[in-house]
N, C-alpha and C positions, 0 to 999 in steps of 0.2 A: 457744723461747728459743735453741736451738742455732744457728738460722739467722742471727739478728742478733748473735750473740756471735762471729761469724767475720769479723773485719775483713780487708779485702784488704791483704795485705802488699805494700808498694810496691816490687816488684822492679825495675820500669823506673826509678823514681826512684833506687833504690839503685845501679843500674848507672851512671846519669848522675853522681851525687855521687861515686861511687868513681873514675870517670874524671877528675873534676876535682881529685882529690887528697884528698878527705875520708876520714878513717879509717873503714873498713868496720865494725869492731866497735863504734866509738862511735855510728855512725849506727844500726846495728841495735839497740843497747842503748837509744838514745833513742826509737826506734819502740816498743819494748816498754814503756818507762816511760809513754809517752803512752797506749798501749793499756790500761794498767792502770786508768785512770780509768773507761773503759767496761766493763772486765771487772768492776770493783767495783759499778758502777751497774746493769748489765743484769739481774743476778739479782733485785735489789730491785724494779725496774720491772716485770718480767714475773711474778715469783712473789708479789708483794704482793697484787694482786687475786685471784689463784688461792687464796692461803692463806685470805683472808677470805670467799671464796665456798664453799670446800669444808670449812673448819673442821677440819683434822686435829688430832689430839691433841698431836702434837709441837710444840715451840716453833718460832717462826718462824726463829730463829737456826739451828736444825738444818737446816731446808729451805733457807735461804739458803746455808749452808756447802756443801751438795750442788750448788746452782745455781752457786756460785762456782767449784767444781771443774769443772763442765761448761763454763762460759765460758772458763776457763783452758785446758782441753783443746781447745776449738774454735778459740780464737785461735791456739794453738800449731800446730794442724793447718793453719790458713790460711797460716802462714809456710812450712810444709813444702810445701803444695800449690803455692804461688806460686814456690817454688824449683825444682820438678820440671816444671811444665807451662808452656806459653807463656801470656803475659798474657791473651790473648783467651779462654782456656779456664778460667781460674782460678775465676771466679765460678760457672760451671755446675758445675765439679768440687766446689767447696766445698759448694754446696747439695746435690749428690748424696750426698756422703759423710755430711753431717749427717743427711739424711733416712734413708739406709740404716741408720746406726748407731742412730738414734732409733726407727725403725719396726720393724726386724727384729733387730738385735743387742742385745737388752735382757736376755736371760737368762731370759725367761718362756716363750717358745715359739720354739724348743725351750728347755727349762729348763737351768739350770746343771748339775743332776744328770744329765740325759741327755747332756750334752756332756762329762762327765768322761772323761779319757783319750783324747779324740779331737782332731783338728785344729781342730774348731769351738771347743774350749775356748780355744785360743790366739787365735783370731780374736775371740772374745768378750772376751778379756782386753785387746784394743786398743780396745774400744768404750767411749765415755763412759757410755752408757746402762746398760751392764751394771753398772758400779761405782756409778753414781748410784742405780740401782734397789736395790741391796743396802744402801747407806747409808741411804736414806730408809725402806725397808721395816723394817729393824732398829730405826731410831729410832722408828717408829710402833708396832712390836710392843711396845716397852717399856711403853706405856700401856695395853695390853690384857692384860698378863701375869697380874695377880691373878685374873681370871675365866676366862681362856682359855689357860692354859699348855699343856695337851695339844694343843689345836687349833693353837696357834702352832708347836709342835714338829713336828706332822704337816705343816703347810704348809712349814716350813723344810726338812723332808726331801724333800717333793715338788718344791720349787723348786731346792733345793741351797744354801740359805743356812746360814751358821754352821757348815758342815761336818757337819751332822746326817746328810745322806745317806751320808757316808763312815763315820760311826759305826754306822749301821744296815745297811750293805751286807753282804750274805751272799755269801760266795765260792761261785760256781757256782749262785747263786740266779737269780731271775727278774728282777732289776734293780729299777728304780724303780716298776714297775707293781704289784708285789705288796707284801704286808706292811702293817702298820698305817699308815694315813695315805697309803699309796701308791695305793690304789684298785683294786678289781676282782678281784685274784688271791687265791688261797687263802693264808691266813696260816700259816706253819710255826711249830712250837713254838720253834725257835731264834730266829726273827724276833720272836715275841711276848716271849720272855725278854729279848732285847736291847733291844727297845722299852721294856719296863718298867724296865730298868736305866738307860737313858739318861733316861727320864722323871723318875726320882728326882733326878737331878743337873742337869737342863736348866734354865737361867735365861737370859733375854734379856741380862742383865748380863754373862753369860759370853761373849756374842757381841761385846763391845766391841772385841776385837782385830780382828774381821772388819770392823767399821765403820771402825776406824782404817786398816786395810789398804786399804779402798775409797777413803778420802780421799787416802792416800799414793799410791795408784795413779793417781788423777786428776792429782795434782800432779806425779808423776814422768813421766807420759805427756806432759802439757803442756810440761814442761821439756825432755824428750827430743825432742819434735817441734821445739821452737825451736832446740835445739842442732844437730839434723840439718839443719834448714832453713838455719841460718846457714852450716854447712859447705858445703852445696850451692850457696847463693848466692855464697859466697866463691869457690868453684871456677868458677862461671859468670862472675863478674866478672874473674877472672884470665884466663880464656880470651878474653874480649872485649877485654882490654887488650893481648893479644899481636898 
């Protein structure tokens, strides 16, 4: 979906129209308004068949909202890429960025928990798939909570969702490999007590702020890419007019 949610920003057309006296902000805004039609339609077109083939428990609207955020991010990145690279390289660069973020920067391998406090955490924070993964996973978790609350908490800790890994982190301990739900290592008494304490209060509903943060991050990144792309395109237009 990310590949065809990345329209090619018309940098060459923008240069031409700007040279003819057209307002650069007006033209850029008009391009964004036109793109919105595809941004709204693309998630429904791509995720509709997927939803009815896989039958997740979440509502289609929740999956669509995540897809909408992905398309918004990708189209914003297209504007930024077109402002930075020469026109003949834009398509290849856009495909490359979408594939890298989708295939590798998703927060599952390496996990968000493993990336805490490292440069990788910042890199993951710029990826659409990291935020889409968290939003969709937490939305689906809600429908399994009555029967699998402890399992969901353990998965959240292992992946790094909902901040559970930070609640169960032991200073000077063995990291995410040990402890309940972490797999493999010996469980210390302190880890076990902390796990039981978090287990009493853990609910997927308590993760709503993390789901909201994921949607806000996708919206903010898409908007930020657009603004940065506009500033860079404006600078390039001014240089060409000199």
